[in-house]
All heavy atoms as a GROMACS GRO file, in nm:
protein
  552
    1MET      N    1  -7.262  -5.712   6.710
    1MET     CA    2  -7.124  -5.728   6.678
    1MET      C    3  -7.110  -5.835   6.572
    1MET      O    4  -7.198  -5.919   6.558
    1MET     CB    5  -7.043  -5.760   6.803
    1MET     CG    6  -7.065  -5.895   6.864
    1MET     SD    7  -6.983  -5.909   7.023
    1MET     CE    8  -6.845  -6.010   6.977
    2PRO      N    9  -7.004  -5.840   6.501
    2PRO     CA   10  -6.985  -5.943   6.398
    2PRO      C   11  -6.969  -6.080   6.463
    2PRO      O   12  -6.935  -6.091   6.581
    2PRO     CB   13  -6.857  -5.901   6.327
    2PRO     CG   14  -6.794  -5.797   6.411
    2PRO     CD   15  -6.896  -5.744   6.505
    3CYS      N   16  -6.989  -6.184   6.384
    3CYS     CA   17  -6.972  -6.320   6.438
    3CYS      C   18  -6.826  -6.341   6.475
    3CYS      O   19  -6.738  -6.276   6.422
    3CYS     CB   20  -7.021  -6.424   6.338
    3CYS     SG   21  -6.922  -6.439   6.189
    4PRO      N   22  -6.803  -6.432   6.570
    4PRO     CA   23  -6.663  -6.457   6.611
    4PRO      C   24  -6.586  -6.527   6.501
    4PRO      O   25  -6.642  -6.580   6.406
    4PRO     CB   26  -6.680  -6.548   6.733
    4PRO     CG   27  -6.810  -6.614   6.715
    4PRO     CD   28  -6.897  -6.515   6.641
    5TRP      N   29  -6.456  -6.529   6.518
    5TRP     CA   30  -6.370  -6.603   6.427
    5TRP      C   31  -6.400  -6.751   6.446
    5TRP      O   32  -6.413  -6.798   6.557
    5TRP     CB   33  -6.223  -6.577   6.457
    5TRP     CG   34  -6.186  -6.434   6.470
    5TRP    CD1   35  -6.227  -6.331   6.391
    5TRP    CD2   36  -6.100  -6.377   6.568
    5TRP    NE1   37  -6.171  -6.213   6.433
    5TRP    CE2   38  -6.093  -6.239   6.542
    5TRP    CE3   39  -6.030  -6.429   6.676
    5TRP    CZ2   40  -6.017  -6.153   6.621
    5TRP    CZ3   41  -5.955  -6.343   6.752
    5TRP    CH2   42  -5.949  -6.207   6.724
    6GLY      N   43  -6.408  -6.825   6.341
    6GLY     CA   44  -6.438  -6.967   6.351
    6GLY      C   45  -6.313  -7.052   6.349
    6GLY      O   46  -6.200  -7.004   6.352
    7GLY      N   47  -6.337  -7.182   6.346
    7GLY     CA   48  -6.228  -7.278   6.336
    7GLY      C   49  -6.133  -7.273   6.454
    7GLY      O   50  -6.176  -7.268   6.569
    8ASP      N   51  -6.004  -7.275   6.424
    8ASP     CA   52  -5.901  -7.281   6.527
    8ASP      C   53  -5.900  -7.157   6.618
    8ASP      O   54  -5.845  -7.162   6.727
    8ASP     CB   55  -5.762  -7.295   6.463
    8ASP     CG   56  -5.746  -7.427   6.392
    8ASP    OD1   57  -5.821  -7.524   6.422
    8ASP    OD2   58  -5.658  -7.437   6.304
    9HIS      N   59  -5.960  -7.049   6.573
    9HIS     CA   60  -5.958  -6.924   6.651
    9HIS      C   61  -6.079  -6.909   6.743
    9HIS      O   62  -6.082  -6.818   6.826
    9HIS     CB   63  -5.954  -6.803   6.557
    9HIS     CG   64  -5.836  -6.803   6.465
    9HIS    ND1   65  -5.710  -6.772   6.508
    9HIS    CD2   66  -5.825  -6.833   6.334
    9HIS    CE1   67  -5.626  -6.780   6.406
    9HIS    NE2   68  -5.694  -6.818   6.299
   10LEU      N   69  -6.177  -6.997   6.731
   10LEU     CA   70  -6.303  -6.979   6.804
   10LEU      C   71  -6.284  -6.980   6.955
   10LEU      O   72  -6.334  -6.890   7.024
   10LEU     CB   73  -6.404  -7.086   6.762
   10LEU     CG   74  -6.543  -7.073   6.822
   10LEU    CD1   75  -6.604  -6.937   6.793
   10LEU    CD2   76  -6.633  -7.185   6.771
   11THR      N   77  -6.212  -7.077   7.008
   11THR     CA   78  -6.192  -7.084   7.153
   11THR      C   79  -6.125  -6.958   7.206
   11THR      O   80  -6.168  -6.900   7.306
   11THR     CB   81  -6.112  -7.209   7.192
   11THR    OG1   82  -6.185  -7.325   7.151
   11THR    CG2   83  -6.086  -7.216   7.341
   12GLU      N   84  -6.022  -6.915   7.138
   12GLU     CA   85  -5.950  -6.793   7.178
   12GLU      C   86  -6.043  -6.672   7.177
   12GLU      O   87  -6.042  -6.590   7.268
   12GLU     CB   88  -5.832  -6.772   7.084
   12GLU     CG   89  -5.755  -6.644   7.106
   12GLU     CD   90  -5.649  -6.621   6.998
   12GLU    OE1   91  -5.613  -6.714   6.925
   12GLU    OE2   92  -5.604  -6.506   6.988
   13HIS      N   93  -6.124  -6.662   7.074
   13HIS     CA   94  -6.215  -6.548   7.062
   13HIS      C   95  -6.320  -6.550   7.173
   13HIS      O   96  -6.346  -6.447   7.236
   13HIS     CB   97  -6.282  -6.548   6.925
   13HIS     CG   98  -6.362  -6.426   6.897
   13HIS    ND1   99  -6.306  -6.311   6.848
   13HIS    CD2  100  -6.493  -6.400   6.915
   13HIS    CE1  101  -6.400  -6.218   6.836
   13HIS    NE2  102  -6.514  -6.271   6.875
   14ILE      N  103  -6.376  -6.666   7.201
   14ILE     CA  104  -6.478  -6.677   7.307
   14ILE      C  105  -6.417  -6.645   7.443
   14ILE      O  106  -6.477  -6.574   7.525
   14ILE     CB  107  -6.542  -6.817   7.306
   14ILE    CG1  108  -6.619  -6.841   7.176
   14ILE    CG2  109  -6.632  -6.836   7.428
   14ILE    CD1  110  -6.735  -6.748   7.148
   15ARG      N  111  -6.298  -6.693   7.468
   15ARG     CA  112  -6.229  -6.660   7.595
   15ARG      C  113  -6.209  -6.509   7.607
   15ARG      O  114  -6.223  -6.451   7.715
   15ARG     CB  115  -6.095  -6.731   7.602
   15ARG     CG  116  -6.105  -6.876   7.634
   15ARG     CD  117  -5.969  -6.941   7.642
   15ARG     NE  118  -5.980  -7.084   7.663
   15ARG     CZ  119  -5.889  -7.171   7.629
   15ARG    NH1  120  -5.776  -7.132   7.573
   15ARG    NH2  121  -5.909  -7.298   7.651
   16GLY      N  122  -6.173  -6.445   7.496
   16GLY     CA  123  -6.156  -6.300   7.497
   16GLY      C  124  -6.286  -6.227   7.528
   16GLY      O  125  -6.286  -6.128   7.602
   17LEU      N  126  -6.396  -6.276   7.472
   17LEU     CA  127  -6.526  -6.216   7.502
   17LEU      C  128  -6.557  -6.227   7.651
   17LEU      O  129  -6.605  -6.132   7.713
   17LEU     CB  130  -6.638  -6.284   7.421
   17LEU     CG  131  -6.639  -6.259   7.271
   17LEU    CD1  132  -6.750  -6.342   7.205
   17LEU    CD2  133  -6.657  -6.112   7.239
   18ARG      N  134  -6.531  -6.344   7.708
   18ARG     CA  135  -6.559  -6.365   7.850
   18ARG      C  136  -6.475  -6.272   7.936
   18ARG      O  137  -6.523  -6.214   8.033
   18ARG     CB  138  -6.533  -6.511   7.888
   18ARG     CG  139  -6.576  -6.543   8.029
   18ARG     CD  140  -6.728  -6.532   8.042
   18ARG     NE  141  -6.765  -6.535   8.181
   18ARG     CZ  142  -6.844  -6.446   8.238
   18ARG    NH1  143  -6.897  -6.347   8.168
   18ARG    NH2  144  -6.873  -6.454   8.364
   19LYS      N  145  -6.348  -6.255   7.900
   19LYS     CA  146  -6.260  -6.165   7.976
   19LYS      C  147  -6.311  -6.021   7.970
   19LYS      O  148  -6.288  -5.943   8.062
   19LYS     CB  149  -6.117  -6.172   7.922
   19LYS     CG  150  -6.045  -6.297   7.962
   19LYS     CD  151  -5.904  -6.300   7.906
   19LYS     CE  152  -5.836  -6.430   7.941
   19LYS     NZ  153  -5.702  -6.442   7.881
   20GLU      N  154  -6.380  -5.986   7.863
   20GLU     CA  155  -6.436  -5.851   7.848
   20GLU      C  156  -6.571  -5.837   7.919
   20GLU      O  157  -6.632  -5.731   7.915
   20GLU     CB  158  -6.452  -5.817   7.700
   20GLU     CG  159  -6.321  -5.801   7.626
   20GLU     CD  160  -6.239  -5.684   7.676
   20GLU    OE1  161  -6.298  -5.578   7.711
   20GLU    OE2  162  -6.116  -5.697   7.683
   21GLY      N  163  -6.619  -5.945   7.981
   21GLY     CA  164  -6.742  -5.938   8.058
   21GLY      C  165  -6.867  -5.988   7.987
   21GLY      O  166  -6.977  -5.978   8.041
   22VAL      N  167  -6.851  -6.042   7.867
   22VAL     CA  168  -6.967  -6.095   7.794
   22VAL      C  169  -7.014  -6.221   7.866
   22VAL      O  170  -6.934  -6.309   7.898
   22VAL     CB  171  -6.930  -6.127   7.647
   22VAL    CG1  172  -7.042  -6.199   7.577
   22VAL    CG2  173  -6.894  -5.999   7.574
   23ASP      N  174  -7.146  -6.229   7.895
   23ASP     CA  175  -7.198  -6.350   7.958
   23ASP      C  176  -7.312  -6.414   7.880
   23ASP      O  177  -7.363  -6.518   7.918
   23ASP     CB  178  -7.238  -6.324   8.103
   23ASP     CG  179  -7.341  -6.215   8.120
   23ASP    OD1  180  -7.388  -6.159   8.019
   23ASP    OD2  181  -7.376  -6.186   8.236
   24VAL      N  182  -7.353  -6.352   7.769
   24VAL     CA  183  -7.457  -6.408   7.683
   24VAL      C  184  -7.420  -6.379   7.537
   24VAL      O  185  -7.384  -6.266   7.504
   24VAL     CB  186  -7.597  -6.348   7.710
   24VAL    CG1  187  -7.700  -6.404   7.614
   24VAL    CG2  188  -7.640  -6.373   7.854
   25VAL      N  189  -7.429  -6.482   7.453
   25VAL     CA  190  -7.411  -6.467   7.309
   25VAL      C  191  -7.542  -6.508   7.244
   25VAL      O  192  -7.596  -6.615   7.274
   25VAL     CB  193  -7.295  -6.555   7.256
   25VAL    CG1  194  -7.297  -6.563   7.104
   25VAL    CG2  195  -7.161  -6.502   7.304
   26VAL      N  196  -7.593  -6.425   7.156
   26VAL     CA  197  -7.713  -6.457   7.079
   26VAL      C  198  -7.672  -6.464   6.932
   26VAL      O  199  -7.626  -6.366   6.875
   26VAL     CB  200  -7.824  -6.350   7.097
   26VAL    CG1  201  -7.946  -6.385   7.014
   26VAL    CG2  202  -7.861  -6.336   7.244
   27SER      N  203  -7.689  -6.582   6.874
   27SER     CA  204  -7.653  -6.602   6.734
   27SER      C  205  -7.778  -6.595   6.648
   27SER      O  206  -7.880  -6.657   6.680
   27SER     CB  207  -7.586  -6.738   6.716
   27SER     OG  208  -7.564  -6.761   6.577
   28LEU      N  209  -7.770  -6.522   6.540
   28LEU     CA  210  -7.880  -6.513   6.444
   28LEU      C  211  -7.852  -6.597   6.320
   28LEU      O  212  -7.929  -6.594   6.225
   28LEU     CB  213  -7.903  -6.367   6.405
   28LEU     CG  214  -7.931  -6.270   6.520
   28LEU    CD1  215  -7.950  -6.128   6.467
   28LEU    CD2  216  -8.050  -6.312   6.602
   29LEU      N  217  -7.742  -6.672   6.321
   29LEU     CA  218  -7.702  -6.750   6.205
   29LEU      C  219  -7.781  -6.881   6.194
   29LEU      O  220  -7.789  -6.956   6.290
   29LEU     CB  221  -7.554  -6.786   6.213
   29LEU     CG  222  -7.454  -6.672   6.205
   29LEU    CD1  223  -7.313  -6.726   6.231
   29LEU    CD2  224  -7.462  -6.605   6.070
   30PRO      N  225  -7.834  -6.910   6.076
   30PRO     CA  226  -7.890  -7.044   6.052
   30PRO      C  227  -7.776  -7.147   6.057
   30PRO      O  228  -7.658  -7.113   6.034
   30PRO     CB  229  -7.948  -7.034   5.911
   30PRO     CG  230  -7.966  -6.888   5.885
   30PRO     CD  231  -7.856  -6.820   5.962
   31THR      N  232  -7.808  -7.271   6.083
   31THR     CA  233  -7.707  -7.377   6.094
   31THR      C  234  -7.618  -7.384   5.972
   31THR      O  235  -7.495  -7.401   5.983
   31THR     CB  236  -7.775  -7.513   6.118
   31THR    OG1  237  -7.855  -7.503   6.237
   31THR    CG2  238  -7.673  -7.623   6.136
   32ARG      N  239  -7.676  -7.369   5.855
   32ARG     CA  240  -7.600  -7.376   5.729
   32ARG      C  241  -7.489  -7.270   5.728
   32ARG      O  242  -7.375  -7.296   5.691
   32ARG     CB  243  -7.696  -7.358   5.612
   32ARG     CG  244  -7.634  -7.346   5.476
   32ARG     CD  245  -7.740  -7.325   5.367
   32ARG     NE  246  -7.843  -7.226   5.398
   32ARG     CZ  247  -7.827  -7.094   5.391
   32ARG    NH1  248  -7.712  -7.043   5.352
   32ARG    NH2  249  -7.926  -7.012   5.421
   33GLU      N  250  -7.521  -7.148   5.769
   33GLU     CA  251  -7.421  -7.041   5.770
   33GLU      C  252  -7.318  -7.063   5.880
   33GLU      O  253  -7.199  -7.036   5.860
   33GLU     CB  254  -7.489  -6.906   5.787
   33GLU     CG  255  -7.564  -6.861   5.663
   33GLU     CD  256  -7.623  -6.722   5.679
   33GLU    OE1  257  -7.550  -6.631   5.724
   33GLU    OE2  258  -7.742  -6.705   5.647
   34ALA      N  259  -7.363  -7.111   5.996
   34ALA     CA  260  -7.268  -7.140   6.104
   34ALA      C  261  -7.167  -7.245   6.059
   34ALA      O  262  -7.048  -7.234   6.090
   34ALA     CB  263  -7.343  -7.186   6.229
   35ALA      N  264  -7.214  -7.344   5.983
   35ALA     CA  265  -7.124  -7.447   5.931
   35ALA      C  266  -7.022  -7.386   5.834
   35ALA      O  267  -6.903  -7.418   5.840
   35ALA     CB  268  -7.203  -7.558   5.864
   36LEU      N  269  -7.067  -7.300   5.746
   36LEU     CA  270  -6.977  -7.237   5.649
   36LEU      C  271  -6.870  -7.153   5.718
   36LEU      O  272  -6.758  -7.141   5.670
   36LEU     CB  273  -7.057  -7.150   5.551
   36LEU     CG  274  -7.141  -7.223   5.448
   36LEU    CD1  275  -7.230  -7.124   5.373
   36LEU    CD2  276  -7.052  -7.298   5.351
   37LEU      N  277  -6.906  -7.092   5.831
   37LEU     CA  278  -6.814  -7.007   5.904
   37LEU      C  279  -6.734  -7.084   6.010
   37LEU      O  280  -6.658  -7.025   6.086
   37LEU     CB  281  -6.891  -6.892   5.971
   37LEU     CG  282  -6.957  -6.795   5.873
   37LEU    CD1  283  -7.056  -6.704   5.947
   37LEU    CD2  284  -6.853  -6.714   5.799
   38ASP      N  285  -6.753  -7.216   6.014
   38ASP     CA  286  -6.684  -7.304   6.108
   38ASP      C  287  -6.715  -7.265   6.253
   38ASP      O  288  -6.626  -7.254   6.337
   38ASP     CB  289  -6.534  -7.304   6.081
   38ASP     CG  290  -6.466  -7.432   6.127
   38ASP    OD1  291  -6.536  -7.525   6.175
   38ASP    OD2  292  -6.342  -7.440   6.117
   39LEU      N  293  -6.846  -7.243   6.280
   39LEU     CA  294  -6.891  -7.203   6.413
   39LEU      C  295  -6.983  -7.305   6.478
   39LEU      O  296  -7.053  -7.273   6.574
   39LEU     CB  297  -6.964  -7.068   6.403
   39LEU     CG  298  -6.880  -6.949   6.360
   39LEU    CD1  299  -6.968  -6.827   6.334
   39LEU    CD2  300  -6.774  -6.918   6.464
   40LEU      N  301  -6.985  -7.428   6.430
   40LEU     CA  302  -7.078  -7.527   6.484
   40LEU      C  303  -7.050  -7.561   6.631
   40LEU      O  304  -7.141  -7.603   6.702
   40LEU     CB  305  -7.077  -7.654   6.399
   40LEU     CG  306  -7.136  -7.638   6.260
   40LEU    CD1  307  -7.127  -7.769   6.183
   40LEU    CD2  308  -7.282  -7.591   6.268
   41TYR      N  309  -6.929  -7.542   6.678
   41TYR     CA  310  -6.896  -7.571   6.818
   41TYR      C  311  -6.911  -7.450   6.910
   41TYR      O  312  -6.877  -7.456   7.028
   41TYR     CB  313  -6.754  -7.628   6.828
   41TYR     CG  314  -6.743  -7.761   6.761
   41TYR    CD1  315  -6.678  -7.774   6.638
   41TYR    CD2  316  -6.799  -7.875   6.818
   41TYR    CE1  317  -6.669  -7.897   6.575
   41TYR    CE2  318  -6.791  -7.998   6.754
   41TYR     CZ  319  -6.727  -8.008   6.633
   41TYR     OH  320  -6.718  -8.130   6.570
   42GLU      N  321  -6.962  -7.341   6.858
   42GLU     CA  322  -6.976  -7.219   6.938
   42GLU      C  323  -7.059  -7.241   7.064
   42GLU      O  324  -7.018  -7.194   7.172
   42GLU     CB  325  -7.036  -7.106   6.853
   42GLU     CG  326  -7.038  -6.973   6.922
   42GLU     CD  327  -7.091  -6.862   6.832
   42GLU    OE1  328  -7.154  -6.890   6.728
   42GLU    OE2  329  -7.069  -6.745   6.868
   43PRO      N  330  -7.173  -7.312   7.060
   43PRO     CA  331  -7.250  -7.332   7.184
   43PRO      C  332  -7.168  -7.405   7.292
   43PRO      O  333  -7.171  -7.364   7.409
   43PRO     CB  334  -7.369  -7.417   7.140
   43PRO     CG  335  -7.383  -7.393   6.994
   43PRO     CD  336  -7.243  -7.368   6.944
   44GLU      N  337  -7.095  -7.508   7.253
   44GLU     CA  338  -7.016  -7.584   7.349
   44GLU      C  339  -6.902  -7.500   7.407
   44GLU      O  340  -6.876  -7.505   7.527
   44GLU     CB  341  -6.957  -7.708   7.283
   44GLU     CG  342  -7.061  -7.808   7.236
   44GLU     CD  343  -7.002  -7.914   7.146
   44GLU    OE1  344  -6.884  -7.949   7.163
   44GLU    OE2  345  -7.075  -7.961   7.058
   45ILE      N  346  -6.836  -7.426   7.323
   45ILE     CA  347  -6.723  -7.345   7.368
   45ILE      C  348  -6.772  -7.232   7.459
   45ILE      O  349  -6.708  -7.200   7.559
   45ILE     CB  350  -6.640  -7.293   7.249
   45ILE    CG1  351  -6.576  -7.413   7.177
   45ILE    CG2  352  -6.533  -7.194   7.294
   45ILE    CD1  353  -6.510  -7.379   7.046
   46CYS      N  354  -6.885  -7.175   7.425
   46CYS     CA  355  -6.943  -7.073   7.513
   46CYS      C  356  -6.973  -7.132   7.650
   46CYS      O  357  -6.937  -7.074   7.754
   46CYS     CB  358  -7.071  -7.016   7.452
   46CYS     SG  359  -7.044  -6.896   7.321
   47ALA      N  360  -7.037  -7.248   7.653
   47ALA     CA  361  -7.071  -7.313   7.781
   47ALA      C  362  -6.946  -7.340   7.864
   47ALA      O  363  -6.946  -7.315   7.986
   47ALA     CB  364  -7.148  -7.441   7.754
   48LYS      N  365  -6.840  -7.388   7.801
   48LYS     CA  366  -6.716  -7.417   7.873
   48LYS      C  367  -6.652  -7.292   7.931
   48LYS      O  368  -6.572  -7.301   8.024
   48LYS     CB  369  -6.616  -7.486   7.781
   48LYS     CG  370  -6.653  -7.630   7.750
   48LYS     CD  371  -6.552  -7.692   7.655
   48LYS     CE  372  -6.593  -7.833   7.619
   48LYS     NZ  373  -6.501  -7.894   7.521
   49ASN      N  374  -6.688  -7.177   7.876
   49ASN     CA  375  -6.631  -7.051   7.923
   49ASN      C  376  -6.729  -6.966   8.002
   49ASN      O  377  -6.706  -6.847   8.023
   49ASN     CB  378  -6.576  -6.973   7.802
   49ASN     CG  379  -6.447  -7.034   7.751
   49ASN    OD1  380  -6.342  -7.011   7.807
   49ASN    ND2  381  -6.457  -7.116   7.648
   50GLY      N  382  -6.839  -7.026   8.045
   50GLY     CA  383  -6.935  -6.956   8.131
   50GLY      C  384  -7.021  -6.853   8.059
   50GLY      O  385  -7.066  -6.757   8.119
   51ILE      N  386  -7.043  -6.873   7.930
   51ILE     CA  387  -7.124  -6.782   7.851
   51ILE      C  388  -7.249  -6.855   7.806
   51ILE      O  389  -7.241  -6.965   7.749
   51ILE     CB  390  -7.047  -6.730   7.728
   51ILE    CG1  391  -6.924  -6.648   7.772
   51ILE    CG2  392  -7.137  -6.646   7.639
   51ILE    CD1  393  -6.837  -6.601   7.657
   52ALA      N  394  -7.365  -6.797   7.832
   52ALA     CA  395  -7.491  -6.854   7.783
   52ALA      C  396  -7.499  -6.831   7.633
   52ALA      O  397  -7.463  -6.724   7.583
   52ALA     CB  398  -7.609  -6.788   7.853
   53TYR      N  399  -7.545  -6.932   7.560
   53TYR     CA  400  -7.556  -6.923   7.414
   53TYR      C  401  -7.701  -6.941   7.374
   53TYR      O  402  -7.766  -7.038   7.413
   53TYR     CB  403  -7.470  -7.031   7.348
   53TYR     CG  404  -7.479  -7.033   7.198
   53TYR    CD1  405  -7.393  -6.956   7.121
   53TYR    CD2  406  -7.574  -7.110   7.132
   53TYR    CE1  407  -7.400  -6.958   6.983
   53TYR    CE2  408  -7.583  -7.111   6.993
   53TYR     CZ  409  -7.495  -7.034   6.920
   53TYR     OH  410  -7.503  -7.035   6.783
   54LEU      N  411  -7.754  -6.846   7.299
   54LEU     CA  412  -7.890  -6.854   7.249
   54LEU      C  413  -7.887  -6.847   7.097
   54LEU      O  414  -7.812  -6.768   7.040
   54LEU     CB  415  -7.974  -6.739   7.304
   54LEU     CG  416  -7.984  -6.731   7.456
   54LEU    CD1  417  -8.052  -6.601   7.497
   54LEU    CD2  418  -8.058  -6.851   7.511
   55SER      N  419  -7.968  -6.929   7.034
   55SER     CA  420  -7.975  -6.931   6.889
   55SER      C  421  -8.114  -6.886   6.845
   55SER      O  422  -8.215  -6.940   6.890
   55SER     CB  423  -7.948  -7.073   6.838
   55SER     OG  424  -7.964  -7.077   6.697
   56PHE      N  425  -8.117  -6.786   6.759
   56PHE     CA  426  -8.242  -6.734   6.702
   56PHE      C  427  -8.216  -6.712   6.553
   56PHE      O  428  -8.196  -6.600   6.508
   56PHE     CB  429  -8.280  -6.604   6.772
   56PHE     CG  430  -8.420  -6.560   6.744
   56PHE    CD1  431  -8.529  -6.636   6.785
   56PHE    CD2  432  -8.444  -6.442   6.678
   56PHE    CE1  433  -8.658  -6.594   6.759
   56PHE    CE2  434  -8.573  -6.399   6.652
   56PHE     CZ  435  -8.680  -6.476   6.693
   57PRO      N  436  -8.209  -6.821   6.476
   57PRO     CA  437  -8.168  -6.812   6.336
   57PRO      C  438  -8.265  -6.733   6.249
   57PRO      O  439  -8.386  -6.756   6.254
   57PRO     CB  440  -8.159  -6.958   6.292
   57PRO     CG  441  -8.239  -7.035   6.388
   57PRO     CD  442  -8.241  -6.959   6.515
   58ILE      N  443  -8.211  -6.643   6.171
   58ILE     CA  444  -8.289  -6.563   6.077
   58ILE      C  445  -8.216  -6.568   5.942
   58ILE      O  446  -8.099  -6.531   5.933
   58ILE     CB  447  -8.302  -6.416   6.124
   58ILE    CG1  448  -8.370  -6.410   6.260
   58ILE    CG2  449  -8.380  -6.334   6.020
   58ILE    CD1  450  -8.372  -6.270   6.321
   59GLU      N  451  -8.284  -6.615   5.841
   59GLU     CA  452  -8.226  -6.618   5.707
   59GLU      C  453  -8.205  -6.475   5.657
   59GLU      O  454  -8.282  -6.385   5.691
   59GLU     CB  455  -8.318  -6.692   5.609
   59GLU     CG  456  -8.330  -6.840   5.635
   59GLU     CD  457  -8.204  -6.918   5.604
   59GLU    OE1  458  -8.121  -6.871   5.522
   59GLU    OE2  459  -8.186  -7.025   5.664
   60ASP      N  460  -8.102  -6.455   5.576
   60ASP     CA  461  -8.077  -6.323   5.517
   60ASP      C  462  -8.202  -6.275   5.445
   60ASP      O  463  -8.269  -6.351   5.376
   60ASP     CB  464  -7.960  -6.330   5.419
   60ASP     CG  465  -7.827  -6.348   5.489
   60ASP    OD1  466  -7.820  -6.325   5.610
   60ASP    OD2  467  -7.731  -6.388   5.421
   61ARG      N  468  -8.231  -6.148   5.463
   61ARG     CA  469  -8.348  -6.084   5.403
   61ARG      C  470  -8.478  -6.155   5.442
   61ARG      O  471  -8.575  -6.155   5.369
   61ARG     CB  472  -8.335  -6.074   5.251
   61ARG     CG  473  -8.221  -5.984   5.206
   61ARG     CD  474  -8.205  -5.978   5.057
   61ARG     NE  475  -8.164  -6.103   4.995
   61ARG     CZ  476  -8.039  -6.150   4.992
   61ARG    NH1  477  -7.943  -6.083   5.050
   61ARG    NH2  478  -8.011  -6.262   4.930
   62GLY      N  479  -8.479  -6.218   5.559
   62GLY     CA  480  -8.596  -6.291   5.604
   62GLY      C  481  -8.645  -6.239   5.738
   62GLY      O  482  -8.590  -6.145   5.795
   63VAL      N  483  -8.748  -6.300   5.785
   63VAL     CA  484  -8.802  -6.271   5.918
   63VAL      C  485  -8.808  -6.402   5.995
   63VAL      O  486  -8.819  -6.509   5.935
   63VAL     CB  487  -8.942  -6.205   5.911
   63VAL    CG1  488  -8.934  -6.069   5.845
   63VAL    CG2  489  -9.040  -6.294   5.836
   64PRO      N  490  -8.803  -6.397   6.127
   64PRO     CA  491  -8.808  -6.521   6.205
   64PRO      C  492  -8.940  -6.595   6.184
   64PRO      O  493  -9.044  -6.534   6.161
   64PRO     CB  494  -8.798  -6.472   6.350
   64PRO     CG  495  -8.754  -6.331   6.342
   64PRO     CD  496  -8.790  -6.279   6.208
   65ASP      N  497  -8.933  -6.730   6.191
   65ASP     CA  498  -9.052  -6.811   6.181
   65ASP      C  499  -9.143  -6.795   6.302
   65ASP      O  500  -9.264  -6.806   6.291
   65ASP     CB  501  -9.016  -6.960   6.167
   65ASP     CG  502  -8.950  -6.989   6.034
   65ASP    OD1  503  -8.976  -6.916   5.936
   65ASP    OD2  504  -8.872  -7.085   6.028
   66SER      N  505  -9.084  -6.771   6.419
   66SER     CA  506  -9.163  -6.756   6.541
   66SER      C  507  -9.088  -6.668   6.639
   66SER      O  508  -8.977  -6.626   6.612
   66SER     CB  509  -9.188  -6.893   6.604
   66SER     OG  510  -9.068  -6.943   6.660
   67LEU      N  511  -9.150  -6.646   6.752
   67LEU     CA  512  -9.086  -6.565   6.855
   67LEU      C  513  -9.003  -6.650   6.950
   67LEU      O  514  -8.939  -6.599   7.039
   67LEU     CB  515  -9.193  -6.489   6.934
   67LEU     CG  516  -9.271  -6.386   6.855
   67LEU    CD1  517  -9.379  -6.323   6.942
   67LEU    CD2  518  -9.181  -6.279   6.800
   68GLU      N  519  -9.007  -6.783   6.933
   68GLU     CA  520  -8.935  -6.872   7.023
   68GLU      C  521  -8.788  -6.879   6.985
   68GLU      O  522  -8.751  -6.892   6.871
   68GLU     CB  523  -8.995  -7.012   7.016
   68GLU     CG  524  -9.134  -7.019   7.072
   68GLU     CD  525  -9.188  -7.161   7.069
   68GLU    OE1  526  -9.109  -7.256   7.084
   68GLU    OE2  527  -9.310  -7.174   7.053
   69MET      N  528  -8.704  -6.872   7.090
   69MET     CA  529  -8.561  -6.885   7.071
   69MET      C  530  -8.522  -7.026   7.110
   69MET      O  531  -8.587  -7.088   7.192
   69MET     CB  532  -8.485  -6.787   7.159
   69MET     CG  533  -8.509  -6.641   7.122
   69MET     SD  534  -8.431  -6.530   7.238
   69MET     CE  535  -8.265  -6.536   7.182
   70THR      N  536  -8.417  -7.076   7.054
   70THR     CA  537  -8.365  -7.206   7.094
   70THR      C  538  -8.232  -7.186   7.162
   70THR      O  539  -8.146  -7.114   7.112
   70THR     CB  540  -8.347  -7.300   6.974
   70THR    OG1  541  -8.257  -7.240   6.881
   70THR    CG2  542  -8.480  -7.326   6.905
   71GLY      N  543  -8.215  -7.243   7.278
   71GLY     CA  544  -8.089  -7.234   7.350
   71GLY      C  545  -8.007  -7.359   7.331
   71GLY      O  546  -8.062  -7.465   7.307
   72SER      N  547  -7.880  -7.346   7.340
   72SER     CA  548  -7.793  -7.464   7.330
   72SER      C  549  -7.706  -7.472   7.452
   72SER      O  550  -7.680  -7.379   7.518
   72SER     CB  551  -7.704  -7.454   7.207
   72SER     OG  552  -7.780  -7.455   7.091
   0.00000   0.00000   0.00000
């Protein structure tokens, strides 16, 4: 699915995902892109709403550096 709305809309969007039954979010965005999309607080907001957040950043047109995921 596309990334959530960032900034002022992020909390509302994450709450909506939880209401729909989402319990895990896996982000493929590198930190730089998350910052541009105003999603740096996504891990915290997910946690506050009972959603596990996993980060597995992959650069555009790239491949992952390793098989290890980082959780927040």
